N, C-alpha and C positions, 0 to 999 in steps of 0.2 A: 219420273226418273227411274232408271233400271235398278232392279234389286241385285246388289253385288253379292249377296249371300246365295243367290239362286245358282243352280248347276250351270256350268259353262255351256253356252249355246251361241249359234250364229246371231240369233236375235238379240241376246244380251250384249254381245260385242258391238253390234251395229248401233244399238241404242246408246251404249256408253260412249262410242265414238262421236255420235251426234251431240251428246251432252258436253263432251270435252271441247267440241267445236264452238258451242255456245259460250263456254267459259272463256275460250281464247278471244272471242269477239268482245265479250264483256271487259276483259283485261285491256284490249286495245282501246275500247271506248274510254276506259278510265285513264289510260295513258294519253289519249287525245286531250282530255281535260287538263292533265298535268302539263303537257306541252303548251296548251293555251295559257295557263297561269304563268309558266316560266317565260313565255313570250311577252306577256304583259310587263313582267318585272324587267326583262332585258330591255324593252323599249324605254321604260322609265329610267333605268340606269344609263342607257345611252344618252338620253337628254341631260341627265345630271352630269355625266362625264364631259359632254360638250360645253355646258354652261360653266362648269368648274374650271376647265382648262382655260377658257376665255377670260374668266374672272381673274385667275392668277396671272395670265399673260398680260392683261391690261393693268396690273397692279391694283386690282379691286375697283377700277374705274368703270367697268362694264359688266353686265350680266349678273350683278349682285342680287337684284330682286328675282330674276328668273331662276337663279340657282336655288334660292330659298323656297320658291314656289314649287319647283320640281322635287326638292327633298321632301316636302310635305306630301306630294302626290305619290312618291315612292313608298312611304311608310305603310299605307294600307296594302300595297301590293306585296311587300315583304311578309306582312302578317298572313295574307291569304295563302302565299306559297308555303308557309310553315304549317298551315292547316292541312293543305293537300299532302305535304310530306308525312304528316302524322297519320293520315289515312292509308298511305302506301306502306307503312310499317306493318300493317295487318297482313297475316299470312294469306288471307283470301285474295289479296290484290295480286299475288304472284310476282312481287318485285324480286329482282335478282340481287345477288350479293354486290355485284358491280354497281347497280343502280343505287342501292342504299349507301354505298361508299361515296358515290358522287353527290348524293343528297347531303351527306355529312360534310363533304368538302364545301358545297355551296352554302350550307348553314354556317360553317366557320367563316366564310367570306362575308356573309351578311352581318355576322357579329362584329366584324372588324370595321364596318362602315361608320359607326359613330366616331371612332378615333380618326378615321380618314377625313371625315367632314370637319372635325375640330381643327386638324392641321390645315385644311384648305381655308377655313374661316380666319385662322391666324396668319395665313400666308406663310406657313412654315415649310412649304415644299414647292418645288418647281411645277410649272404647268405641265411639262412633259411627264414628270413623275406621277402627277395626278391622273393623266390620261392613261398611263401604263397601269396604274393600280386598278382603275375601273375595268380596263380591258382584260386584266388578269382574272377578275371575278366573272365577267361576262363569258370569257372563254370556257370556264368550268361549267357554267349553266348551259352553254351551247353543246358541250360534250355530253351533258346529261340528256339533252334533247335527242342527240344522235343515238345514244345508247337505248333509251326507252323505245324509240321508233324502230331500231334494228331488232329489238327483242320482241317485236309484235308477233312474229311467227305466222303471219298470214300473207303468203305470197301474192294473193289476189289484189292486195292494196299496195303492193311494192312501188308501182309507178307513182302513185299519189304521194307516198312517203318520200321518195327520191326528190320529187318536185318540192315538197315542203322543206326538206333538209337544206337543199341548195338555196331556197328562198330565205331561210333563216340566216344562212351564211352570208348571202348577199346583203341582207339588211344590216348585219353587224359590220361588214366591210364599208357600207355606206355610212354607218354611224361613226366609225373610226375616221373616215374622210371628213365628216362634218366636224368632229372634235379637233383634228389637226388643222383644218382650214380656219376654223374659228380662232384657234390659238394663234396662228400666224397673223391673221388680219388684226386681231385684238392687240397683239404685241407691237404692231406697226412696222415690223421688220421681216423680210424674207429670211428663210433658213434653208440652205441647199439640202441638208439631210431630210428635213421634213417635206420639202418639195418632192424629193424622190419617193418618199413614203406615200405621198398622195398619188403620185403617178402609178405606183405599184397597186394601190388600193383600187384605182380606177380600172386597171387591168383585171384585178381579181374579181371585181363586181361583174365585169363583162363575162368572165368565164362561168361564174356561178349562175348568172341569169341565162346564159346560153343553155345550161343543163336544165334549169327550171323550165324554160320554154319548150325544150324537147320532151319533157315528161308531163307537163301540165295539161289539163284538159283544154281543148281548143278555145272555149269561151274565155278562160282566164288568160290564155296566151294572147288572144286578140285584145283583151282589156289592157294588158301591159303594153302591147305594141302601140295602142292608141294613146296611152299616157305619155309615151316618148315624144309625141308631137305637141305636147302642151307648151305654152309660153315659158313656164317655169323651168323646163329642161333646157331651153335655149339660153335662158338667163344663167343657169348653172354652168353651162359650157363656157359662157363668156367669163364668169368668175373663176372657173378652173384655169382658163387660159391666162388671165391676169396673174393668178397665183403661181402657176407653174413656170412661166417664162421670165419672171422677175429675176434680176441678177442677185447673187448672194449678198445678203445684208442690205438689199435695197429697201427704200421706204415703201410701206404699204399703207393704204388708206384705212385707218382704224374704223371709220364709219361703215365700211363694207362688212364688218364682222357680223352685225345684226342681219344684214341682207343675206349674207352667206348662210347663216344659221337657219333663217326662215326658208330659203330656197331648198337647202339640203333636207330640212325637216319635211317639206312638202313631198319630196321624192321618197323619203323613208316612210312617211305615212301611207303613200300609195302602195309600197311594198307590204306594209303592215296589213292593209285592208285585204290584199291578196292572201296573206297568211291566214287571216281570220276566216276568209271564205274557204280556204283549203281545209282548215280544221273543222268547219261546219259540215263540209261534204264528207269528211272522214267519219264524223259522228253520225250523220244521216245514213251513211253506208252501213255502219255498225248496227244501227237500230233496225234497218231493213233486213240485215242478215240474221239478227237474233230472232225477229218475228218469223222469218221464213224457216229457220231451224226449229223453233218451237212448234210450228205447225207440222213440220216433218215428224217430230217426236210423237205426235198423235196418230201417225199412220205407220204402224210397224210393218204392215204388208208392203206398203209403198217403199219403205226403206230397204227391205229385202229385195224387192224387185229392182230398185235402183242399184243395189250391190251387184246383182247378176248382170244387169244391162251395162254396167260401167266397170269392167275388170281393170286391173292395173295396166298402165300403158305398155309395159314391157311384154305383157302377154300378147298384145297385138303383133308386135314385131316377131315373136316366136312363132305365132300361128302363120304369119306370112312366110317365114323362113321354111316351115315344114309343109306348106301347101304345095301339093304335087302339080297343081295347075299353073304355078308360077315358077319362073326361073329364080334360083337362090341368088341373093345379092350379098349384102354385108351381114356378118354375124351380128346378132342383136347386141347392142351396147350394154355394158354392165350397169346396174342400178347406181344411182347417186346423183347423176346430172339431171337437168331439167329435160323432160320428154317433149316431143312435139306437141305444141298447143298448151303446154303447162307453163304458167307464169314463172319467170325467174324470181329467185328470192331477192330481198332487198340488198343483201350483201353482194350477191352476184351482179346486180345492176350497178351498185356502187363501184365494184371492182372493174366492171366494163367501162364505166365512166372514167375511172382513174387511168386506165390504159389509154383511153381516147384523149384524155387531157395531156398525157405524156407525149402523145404523137403530135400535139399541137404546140409544143414548146418552141419549135423553130418559128412558127407563125407568131407566137407571142413575143419572142425575142426581136423579131423584125418590127413588131408594133412598138416595142419599147425603144428601139433605135430610132424609129420614125418620130416618136414623141420627143426624144432627146435632141434629134436634129432640128425639129421644129422649134424647140426651146432655144437652141443656139442661134438659129436664123432670126428669131424674134428679138433676141438680145442685140444682135448686130444691127437690125433695123432701128432698135431703140437708141443705140449709140450714134448712128448717123443722124437720127432725128434730133437728139440732144445736142450733139457737137457741131453739126452743120446746118441746123435749122430746117431740115427737110420735113415734109409730111410723110405719113406712113407709105402712101402709094409710091412716091418718088424714091424713098429709101429702098423699097423692095426692087424697083426697076434698076436702080444703080447696082444692087447686088447681082441681079440677073444679067445685066449687061457685062459686068466684070467677069462673071462666070463664063459667058459665051466668048468674050474677047480673049480670055486667058485659057480657054478650054479646060476649065477646072470645075469640079462639083460645087454646087451652091453652098454646101456645108463647109467646104474648104475655104471658100471666099469669106463666109461668115466668121469662121474661126480666125482667119488672118485679120479680119477687120477688128475683132475683139482684142487681138494682140498688139495692134498699132498703138504707139505712145501718143499722148496728147499733142506733142509737137507736130506729128505727121498730119493730124487733123487740122491744126492751125494753118499749116502750109497749104493743105488742100483747100481749105476755106478761102485763102487768099487768091488761089488760082481760079476756083470755080465760083461763079455767082450763085447766090442762094436761089432755090426754085421759087 
């Protein structure tokens, strides 16, 4: 380590720079461990949230044993996170004031869990309120993940961190979907407000996973794409369809709550394994960088040679501008932005993605409209099937033929079908034989 009391010299500055680089990588490795432990607790709380909501929605008839089992599993994860928080209080860890404040907020939330669990056990709160309470705590933990990752200060791993952050977000959105779907199925009744929430969560997952796929390493991206072809994903889509197209306050099969929970959990676990691998790669990258930097510290002459051979990026632009053999082009840009070949910072990448997401709003609105239209059409088919005894294929053909005969959109025909009184169906049934 350089002697800070020694006279100022190029050598001392270069050595000190390299030592600070090592410290920054060590801090990142420590934060990777923090993110890992937070992720484990989040996953446990997500399962507890889903089981607790279904337990309350079913009036304690379902998920009682699972809820207690998950609570026992979450206890050690809470204790482990407290230990890691205690380590990050030490000045050597380089925690920011914001990070410590978020840790305090998370600790406050963990301390409120016993009272929340008691209320759930006594059925002294609604299923919706329990889901909201757990989601509130998880949201704070996710914000802490975002902050410690953004404070890493190593642009070279920014792409990996962007992929990780959006994967964490997608996992929470999938967890909320699992909780709301389990709540609905366990209650035995559809609820239009919750159905809309599920649709929004499906959209949000697609957005988050799109960014993850863009920034993840090819191997992880291929793994995720392959997982989308699994039988469980097809089963999840069928359950989503059943849930989202049900009429308001229509009966739902309560037995599907366990199947829904298991299928959603399978998908969330797949996301979790990707998250674990991302954190492992982050740690491995840190270890490799620390070893390389420590070896560089042993070679003072090599560090000085590297300094001379790699001047600041702006100097290249200035040299080209004043080169008499070249025609002058643009005046060199002021310092501050990323230079050619220099990785963008995490915040810059996130801001770029925010702008890109904003430009996709029209596409997402169209997707939402499509989902809602499909929901209306499915309801109209269900009405024809229930009131006229048609099967699904015939009901859809009737809607299509009416749309063509009347030169109206299929959605308009479906809406008109839903608005018809029962008497109209009775008269239609007398005129038309059942298929």
